[in-house]
Structure formats: structure tokens, C-alpha cells
Residue, then its C-alpha position, 0 to 999 in steps of 0.5 A: m500500500k505504501m509503494k502504491r501511494l508513493s507511485l501515485w504521488g510520483m505520477a502527480a509530480v510528473w504531470i505537474a512538471q509537464g504542465l498536464l495538471l490543468d487546474g488553476y489557483l486563485h492568484c489573489r486573495v480576499r481583502a477585507g477591512t472592518q471599519t470603526g463602529l461596526t461592533n456597535v451596530q445591531v442587525k435587525r433588518i439588512g438588504v442587498v442593493p442590486f450591484f453596480k457595474g464599474r469602479h472609480t478610476t482615480e487612484g485612491g478615489e472612493t467608488l461609493d462616492c463616485p457618480l453613477c455616470q462616472l463608474y468605469f469598466k471595460s465592456e469586453n471584460i464584463s458579462p451583461d448579467s454579472d451584476q444580477i448574478l452577484t446580487q443573487y449570490v450575495q443575497e443567498a449568502l446573507e439569507s444563509k447567515h441572517g435568515e429572516k433578518a435579510i430582506p427578500l431581494s424582490e422587496v429591495r428591487k421594488a424599493y430600488e425602482r421606486i426611488p428617484k435616481d439621477e446618474l449625473t449626481d447620485t452615487p452608490r452610497a446615496i442610493a443604498t442609503r435611500v433604499g434603506e430609508f425606504l425599507k426602514t432597515d438598519l444596514m444595506i449591502v451595496g456592491t460593484v463589479w468591474r471584471y467578470k470574464e468567462r473562461i475560454g475553454g472547458a473545465l479540463a483545458v482552457q485558452g483563457p481562465a475566468s477572472v472576476a473582480f468585485a467589492i461589497y460594502v455594508i452601509e449604516v442607513a442612519t449615517g450613510k457611513t461604510v461600516w465594513k467592506a471587502k474586495f475579491d479580485e482573482t484570476q485562475r492560474p495554472l497549478s504549475e505556477n504554484i504547486l503549493e495550491a495542489k490541496r485546493f486543486l484537489k478539493r475543488g474537483a481538479k478543474w478550471l472554474s467558470a466565471n460564475e463558479l469563481a464569483q460564487y467562491g469569492v462571495k463565500e470567502i468574503f462571508k467567512g469573514f463577515p463580522l455581523 
């Protein structure tokens, strides 16, 4: 049995060296930061505003305070329904964590459609706050996505890997302040670039992820550190 194990590991090492082990590893990690005052926030009702596409392009600029008309993204790097998909993933994660405290997405969307919006002056923060006031919530989650590229190829072999980048923010409705935020910006890379990722490769079924799978993974990783 011991000889058999050694033989299997030896074969795996050869495959890696030859570049035939086709899974990718996640090039970046989730970046999250807790903001001042979060420990004093009580969650009674919390909802998810539909994601916005784009981000502030000025270095150091705050995306949440950027007018909607100035949010920037490259159309070739983002699928048309990526905002809706991410909104749904975050909603599912929120419901799993907070149950009935999470406002149904259908209710949030109705409120979002009813409030007035001006793309020249309104910002994601302002809209999230107004939706929260309309729904009488304590907190609202708002997100932005600026890259959502599908893999070119299949689960076993690709010409181009999936790549996803987005951020989520938790807004305190009473003050409009950001009380917590997290960012996910990742692209799958060949396992041969980092053999230490072999455990992750085997755990995820030894395959290249689709953009949806990568995004869903990112949301789950973010909510592992969600402090509420």
C-alpha cells in the first residue's frame, strides 16, 4: 500500500512538471477591512442593493462616492448579467447567515425602482442609503463589479481562465457611513505556477472554474469573514 501511494504521488509530480495538471489557483486573495463602529451596530433588518457595474478610476478615489455616470469598466471584460448574478449570490449568502433578518431581494428591487435616481449626481452610497430609508432597515449591502470574464475553454483545458473582480460594502442607513467592506479580485492560474495550491486543486474537483463558479467562491470567502 505504501509503494502504491508513493507511485501515485510520483505520477502527480510528473504531470505537474509537464504542465498536464490543468487546474488553476486563485492568484489573489480576499481583502477585507472592518471599519470603526461596526461592533456597535445591531442587525435587525439588512438588504442587498442590486450591484453596480464599474469602479472609480482615480487612484485612491472612493467608488461609493463616485457618480453613477462616472463608474468605469471595460465592456469586453464584463458579462451583461454579472451584476444580477452577484446580487443573487450575495443575497443567498446573507439569507444563509441572517435568515429572516435579510430582506427578500424582490422587496429591495421594488424599493430600488421606486426611488428617484439621477446618474449625473447620485452615487452608490446615496442610493443604498435611500433604499434603506425606504425599507426602514438598519444596514444595506451595496456592491460593484468591474471584471467578470468567462473562461475560454472547458473545465479540463482552457485558452483563457475566468477572472472576476468585485467589492461589497455594508452601509449604516442612519449615517450613510461604510461600516465594513471587502474586495475579491482573482484570476485562475495554472497549478504549475504554484504547486503549493495542489490541496485546493484537489478539493475543488481538479478543474478550471467558470466565471460564475469563481464569483460564487469569492462571495463565500468574503462571508467567512463577515463580522455581523
